[in-house]
N, C-alpha and C positions, 0 to 999 in steps of 0.2 A: 360638574363632577364632584366638587367638594360638597355641594348640597346633598347629592345622592349618598355620598359616603357618610355624611352626618346623620341622615335619616336612617340608613341601614344600621349605623352604630347605636342610635337611640332604640331602634326596634330590637336589636340583639340584647341591649341592656334591659329593656322591658320584659323580654322573654326570660332572661336570667332571673329577674326579680319575681316573675310569676312562678317559675319553677321552684325558687327558694321558698316562696309563700306556700306552695303546694306541699313541699316536703315538711315544712314546719307544721302545717295543718295535719298531715298524716302522722307525724311524731306525736303531736298533742292528742290526736284521736287514739293512738296506741297507748299512751299513758293513761287516758281516761278509761279505756277498756281494762287495763291492768288493775286500776283502782277499783273498778266495779267487781271484777272477779275476786280481788283480794277481800272486798267487803263480804262476799258470800262465804269465802273460806274462813274468815274470822267469825262469821255468824255460826257456821258449823262447829268451829273449834270451841266457841263459847257454849254452844248447846251441849257438846260432848262433856265439857268440864262440869257443867251444871248437872247433867245426867249422873255423872259419877258422884257428885255431892248428894244428889237425891237418893241414889241407890245406897250410898254409905249411911245416910240418915234414915233410910227406908221410908221415904216420902212417896205416897201413892196418889195424892189428890191431883197431881198434874203430871201428865205423860210427856215424854220427850217431844212429841209432835206439837202439843199445845205450847210447850216451852219455846220451840223453834218459831212458832207463829208470833209469840210475844216479842221475841228479839227482832223478828222481821218487821213487826209494827213499829218498834222504836226506831229502827234504822230508816224506815219509810218516812216517819215524821221528820227526822233530821234532814233527809234528802229533799223533802217537799217544802218544809218551812224554815229549816235552819240554814240553808245556803242561799245567800242573796242572789237575785237574778239581775243580770245586766242587759240593758236594751241592745238588741241586735239590729233592729231596723229603726231608722229615724223618719222614714217616710211610710206612707200608706202603701201596701203592696199593690201592684197592678192587678186589675180585674179583667176577667174574660169569661165568656159564656160558652158552655159545651153542650152539644145536643145529646151526647152520651156521657157516661160516667168518666171520671178522671182516669187517664191512662197510667199504667204501671211504670212505663218508661217513656221519657220525653227527650227528643233530639232538638237542639237549638243551634242555629247558625249565627254565631256572634263574630262579626267582622271577618268572615271567611273561615272561621274555625268552628268545627262541630263539637258540641258538648252534649254528653248524655247525663240526664238527670233521672233518678229513680224516686218513686213515690214512697215517702216515709209514713204518711198517714195524715189524718185530719187534725188540725190544731184548733183548740177552743178559741172562739173569737174574743173572749175576754182576756186571753193570754197571748195575743198576737205579737205583743212587743217583748215577750219573754222567751224568744225562740231558743236562746242558748240554754236556758234551764229546761225547756221542753226537750231539747236534744239530749241533755244529760239524763232526763227521766226515760226517754225512749231507749237509751243505751242499757239501762238496767231493766228494761221490759223485754224479756226474751221472746224470740220467735216461737209461736206455739209448737212448731214442728220440733223444736229442741226437746220439749216435753214428750212428744210422742215417739220420736226416733232415738232418743238418748236416755231419758230418765225413766220412762215407763217400762221398757223391755226388762231391765234387771229386776224391777219390783214384781212384775207379773211372773217372770220365769222363776224367781225364788219361791213364789207362792206355790207353783206346781212342783218344783224340785224338792221342796221341804215338806210336802204333803204327808200327813200321817195316814197311811193307807188303811190301817186297820179300822179306825173309827170312821174314816171317810166312807169306805165302801160298805160298812155295816149300815150306814144311814144314807146310802146313795139315792134311793128313791125319794126320800124326804128332801134331800138337798136339791135334786133336780126339780122337784115340784116347787119349792120356794124360789129357786133361781129363775126358772122359765115362766111358769104360770104366775108366780107371785110378783115378779118384776113387771110382767105385762099388766096385771091388775093394778099395781101401784102406778104405773105410767098413765093408764087411762083414767084412773080415779083422780090423780093429781092434775092431769091435763084438763079434764072437764071442770074440776073445781076452779082451776086458774082461769079458764075461759069465762066462768061466771065473775071472777074477780076483775078480769079485764073489762067486761061489760059494765060492772059497777064503776070502774075508773072512768069509763067513757061517759057515764051518766053524770058523774060529779065533776067532769071536766079535768081530770088528772091525766088523761091519755093524750099526748101531744103528737103521736105518730101512729103508724099502722102496727097492729098486733093481731095476727091471724090465729085461727083455731089450730093450724098445724104448728105454729110457734109454741102454743100452749102444750101440745102433745110432745114436742121436742124438749121443752123444759121438763115435762114429766119423765121422759126417758133419761135425761141428764141427771136429774136430782134423785132418781130411783137407784142410782149406783151407790150402794153402801160400801163403807170402808171402815169397819170397826177396829182399826189398828190399835187404838188405845185400849179398848175392852179386851181384845185378844192378848195384848201384851200383859195386862194385869191377870187375865186367866192363866196365862203360861207361867207367870211368876208365882201365883198363888196355888197352882196346880188344881184348877177348878175341874168340875166334872168333864170327863173326856168326850162324852157324846154331845153335851151342850157346846163345847168348844168346836167339835167337828161340824155341828149344824151351822154355827155362826161363821166359822172359817170357810166351810164349803160353799155356803150361800153367798158370802161376800166375793169369793174368787169367781164362781160361775156367774154371779149377778153382774159383775163388772163386764164380763164378756157379753152377756145378753144385752146390757144397757147400751153398749157401744154399737152393737149390730142393730138394735132397735132404733137408735137415733139415726143411723144411716138409712134404715128403711123408711123412716118418717121423712127424711130429706128427699128420698127418692119418690115420694108420693106426689104424683103430678097428674091431676085429673084433666081430662080433655075438655075443651070449651073455653069460654072467656074467663070465667071465674075459676082460678086454679087453686082455691082454698076451700071449696065446698066438697062434701062427701061424694065420692064416685066409687061404685062397687068394683069396676074393673081396675081402677087405680089402687083400690084397697087390696085386692087379691094379688095384684102385681107387687105391692110392697111386701105382702106376706111371702111371696115367692122369692123376692130379693133377700128377705131375712133368712129364709131357710137355705138359699143358695150360698150366701156369704158365710153363714155359720158353718154349714157342712163343709164347704170348700176350705175354710180356714182350719177346721178341725183335721181334715185329711192332710192338709199341707204341713201342719205342725207335727202330727203323728208320723208322717212319712220322713220328715227331716230327722226326727228322733230315731227312727228305725235305721236310716242310712248311717247315722253316727254310730249306732250300736253295731252295725255290720262292719264298719271301718275298724272299730276297736276289737271286733270279734275275731277277725281272721289273723292267724298267726304270722302270715308272711309280711304283714305291715310292721311288726315288731315295735309298735308304738309304746307298748308297756315298758320298753327299755329306755324310753326318753320321756319321763314324766312331764317335763316342761313343754315339749311339743304336744304331748297328749292333752294336757290341760288347755293349751292355747287353741288347739283344734276344737276341743269341746266348747270352749267359750265362743269362738267365731261361728261355729255351726249353729249354736243356740241363738246368738244374736241375729244371724243372717235370716233365721226363720221369720222374725218380725218384719224385716225389710222386704223379704221376698213376698210375703203375703200382701203387704201394702202395695208393692210394685205391681202385683197381679190383680189388684182391685179387691182383695179380700181384707179381712181385719187382722192386723198383726197381734192384737191383744189376745184373741182367741187362739191363734196359731202358736204363739210363744207359750201360752199357758199349757196347751196339750203337748207341746214339745217338751216342756219341763217335766210333766207327768211321765211321758214316755222315756225321757232320759233317765229319770230316777228309777224307773221300773226295769229298763233293759241295759242301757249304756253304763250305768253306775256299777253294775255287776262285772263289767268287762275291764274297768279301769284298774290300774295298778293301785296299790295301797296308798302311795304318796299322792297320786292324782285324785283319789276320792276325797282326801282331806283338803287338797288344794281347791278343788271345784266347790266344795261346800263352803269353805271359808271365803273364797273369792266372791261368790254370789251373795253371801250373807253380808259382806262388807259393802258391796255395790248397792244392795237393797237398802241397807241402813243409810248410806250417804245420799242416795237418790231420793229416798222418802223424806228425810229431814231437809234436804235442799228444797223440795217442792213445798213443804209446809213453811219454811222460812220465806220462800218467794211469795206465798199467799199473803203473809203479813205485810211484806214489802209492797205487793201489788195494790193493796187497799189504798195506798197513798200515791204510788207512782203511776198507776193506770190513769190516763187522762180523760177517759170518756165514761166515767161512772154515771149511772142514772139511779138515784135513790128515790124510790117511790114507797112511802110508808104503807099504803094500801096493798100494793103488790107484795111487799116483804111480809107483812102480817098474814096476808092470805096464803102465802107460800108456806109459812111455818105451820099454819093450821092444816093445809092440804097434805104436807108430808106426814104428819102424825096420823091423819085419817087414812091416807094411802098405805102407811105401814100397818095400821090396824087391820085393814081389809086384806092385806097380804098374810099376816101371821095367824090371826085367830080363826078365820073360816078354813084356811088350808090345814091348820093343825087339827081342827075338828074332823075334816075329811080324812086326813092321814091316820088319825087315831082309830078310825073305823077298820083299817087294815093292818095296823101295827100291833105286834104282840106286846111290845113294851111301849107304852103310850108316852107321848110328849106331854109332860105334866104341866100344870098351870103355871108354876113358878118358872119353868123353862120358857114358856110362851111369853110371860111378862118380861123376862130378861132379854129375849130376842127382840121384843118390841122396843125395849129401852136401848138396846145396843145398835139400833139402826143409824149409826153415825154416817155422815158424809165426809169424803176426804179427797184424796189425790185424783181419783178417776173422774169424779164430778167436776172438780176444778179444771182438769185437763180438757174435758169435753166442752166446758163452758167457754174457756179461753181460746179454743181453736177457731172460733168465728165470732168476732165482735164488731162486724161491719155495720149492722143495722141497729136501729133504735131498740127493737125487741131483744136482740141478742146482748146488747150492752146492759139492759135492765136485768136480763137473766144472769149475766156474769156477776154483777154487783150483788144480787140476791143470793146467788150460790156461795159467794165468798162469806157473806154474813151467816148463812146456814152452817157452813163448815166450821166457822169460828165458834158458834153457839154450841153445836153438837159435840165438838171435840172438848171444849172447855167444861161445859156443864155436865153432859152425859158421861164423857170420859172421866171427869173428875169424880163423879158420883158412883162409879162402877163398884168400888169396894163396899160402900155403904149399901148399895142395892143388892149385892150378893148376900150380905148379912141379913138384910131385911126380908129377902125372899127365901132364906134358909137353904141356899144352894151350897152343897158341900165343897170344901176346898181341901188342899193337902192330900190330893189323890195321886197315887202313882199311876201314870198312864199305861204302863205295861201290866199292871195288876188290876186296874179299874176296868173290869170287863163285864160289869153288870150295869146296864143303863139305868135301871130304876133304883139302884142302891141296895138291892137285895143280895146279900153276900151268900156264897155257897163255897164248897170246898172241892178241890180236885184231888183225887187220889192218884199220886204219881207212882212211877214204877218201883221206887224203893219203899213204898208204903207210907211216905210222909204226905202230909196234907198242906196245901198252899191255897191262898185265895186265887180265884180265877174268874173267868167270865163265861157266860153262856155262849157256846160256840156251835150251837145247833144250826142246822140248815135254815130253820125258820127265822133266825135272827139276822141272817145275811140277805141282802136284797136279791131277789130271784134273778134279776138281770145279771148281777155280779156272779152268781153261782154258775150260770151258763157260760159267762165269759171266762171265769176262772178255769173251768175244766178245759176249754179250748186253749187258753193261754198256757196253762201249766204243762199240758201234754204235748203241745206242738210249737208255740211261738217261743217260749223261753228256751227250749233246747236248740232252736235254730239261731236265735239272736244272742244268747248268752252261754256261759259255761256252766250255768246252774240248771237245775231241773232234771228230770229223768231223761236218759238217752232215748233218742227217737226209735232205736231198735226195740225198745220195750213198749212204746206207745203206738207206733204205726203197725198196720197189718203185716203179716209175714212176707207177703209177696212184694212189699216195698223195702225189703231188707237192704239191697244195694244202695238205694237212694237214702235210706235212713243212716247207713254207715257213712255215706259221703257227707251228709249234712251235720252229723254229730261230731263235736270236737273231742279230741282225746281227753281233755280235762273233764268233760262231762262224765266219762266212765270212771275217772279217778275220784271225782268229787261226789259221785252218786251216793256213796255210803256215808260220806262225811257231811256234805252240805244239806241243810234242811231249808226248804222253801218257807220263808216266814209267812207268806200269804196263806199257806195251808192251815195256819192256825184259825183262819176264819171259817173253814169248811170242815164239817164232820159228817161222814156218812151215817146212816141209821145203824149200820152194823158196828160202828165204832163206839156207840154210846151205851152206857149202862147207868140208869138212874137207881139210886139206892134210897128207899124210904124206910128208915128204921132198920129192920132186919130183913126187909124184902127187897130183892133186886129186880128192877124192871129194865129189861133190855129191849133193844129195837127189834130184834128178830124173834121175840117171844120167849127166849131162854130166860131162866130165872134161877135163883139160888138163895139160900138162907145166908144172912150175914153172920150167923153164929157158927154152927158146927159144919156147915157146908152141906147139910142134908137138904133134900128137896123141900120146897115150900111153895107158897103161893107165888106163881109166876105171872108177871104182867108184861105186856108189850106196849111200846110207846104209841102205837097206832090205835090203842084203846081196846085191844082184845086180850082176854086172858088166855094163857096156855091151857087149852082144854075147851070148856064150853061156857066160860063166864062171859057175860055180855058187857057192852060198853058202859051201861048204867052201873053195873057192879064196880067197875073201875072208878067211876066218879064217886060212888059212895065210899070206897076205900080211901081215895085221895082226900075226900072231905074229912073223914074220920081221923086222918093222920095229919091234918093241917096244923094243929097245935104242936105236934111233935116235930113237924118240919121247921116251924118257927124257932123252936128251941134247940134242935139238934143240927139243922142245916141239911142241905142236899148234897150228896156226893155224886160227882160224875166220874165214872170209872172208865179209863181209857185203856184198851188192851195194849200191852207192851210186848213186842216180839222178843223172843229169847235170842241173844246173839252169842255165838260160840267164841 
């Protein structure tokens, strides 16, 4: 009996020591996690203080993102080489063979107790005795899902929510062409060039594992995601040309969405048969269908969430505008949930949250209280700033803390050459085709600047780090990191010099810079004063946007917001009861006061009067003399003279007055209604 009591006492003592060791290990892990998070907080703090110093000194050769990467690199070097590693194992670890890959969860029966072990990842064989240091490096290596579910949504949403609609929609056709067709061209050009590089590596014996053609296409899709955050920040600070800014910003925003869907489609490419990496027509068209389905589904989901939020804030019975804190919180949660909802449904959250941001800015923003409008803009601006700089800091850190880097000089050099060729095939041929149909051409210096501004950034990094399980993906991740470093530091730092070298105008007021080609003219306002303006004719707005604007202005805005014309004035008379029910009382009150800013983009033919010297050319054929008001030669915009003058006569008249136009300018006369 005494023996049994002694054994049970020893067992209880061993259990107590084991629990104490477990608690101590948990406490130590908690402290290590706190130190890691504190490291990133200090990195961001140091970055912000240096940014303040740079702005105070007006230093533009290095952007805040490049600065964040430098600080990340320094901390990564310290973590990797400055902290001594202690040996964790004194013995060689036991070996076992598995028919299948390693399990993510392992259950072990140790002396009647079951223990659960989770897979942390592969350890380099050269560092098998430095497990403690490896564990520390793994702790500062975040789960890729953190980037997608926490850091990316505010960055993408802010891009859509802060969109400058005027310049964006005026160049909508060109932006869509660069984003969709250009990204696809870049992906396939880079993918095929890299496949040649991989074959070269195989010949010279530098390829040690499998690297398929689909892997090359996946790399092409990942690295085609441009993120010219440095260039755009300098553009914004210097007030560069508004249309060039819109082309670069719009392309980068849409391009990120296209790149992530394109990469998902390439992953979904699964040919039938034994060789799953050869071309198969049915699998190709299936991937195209996956691309269209994911993109359209994500677009609908994002827009629908924005519309639902607009309706919630629209109805008066909710009284949300009386509680700005609740209104802002609901706006924030609905916007973020769009990303997670799309991912949960098998779509792409990046596309969904982008179009949710555009929809929220177009509809919901008009329904928010004045305090909530300020709060939402500031909230997402701060989140965007912190998330973006956190990602770039982490990029610098990951160059030294990531344990499975594969540096291949041939692959890296080939990738740099391929991205420049892919960017050139994107910009120059598409610009040539677009200029065939554009009234205001994309000039050569704009094209060179767009070529130069093809930086890679957060999206390419997030796509590359999401899957680093295979040899090919690890090589892609390492190469992507180096490309991001080079483009941000070299191209981002050379933006100011490139603007000067290409003679691109700066110091432009975006609200007055309304002439894409720099040809100024004057707008005759109601009080007779003249101010600089921009061409607002129907030909300058994308035809797709003109169709959408008419429908949106007359029907959607009155239903979803308190702005726009009342539905009673836009719907047919037999829809009177329905129109009265759907129109808010504020719409009637604000109809004479509120002016839809988007209407600045569209002018009907009857609203325009061109004045050449003393001759007025109107859209409807009416004319008048600029001097005494007596009749004169009247011209219509459609090329017909009032009377019997032919189109050729109009051309001759315009040519003869070309010098006068250059010296005196062109006046656009907008009719102003008389208000009593």
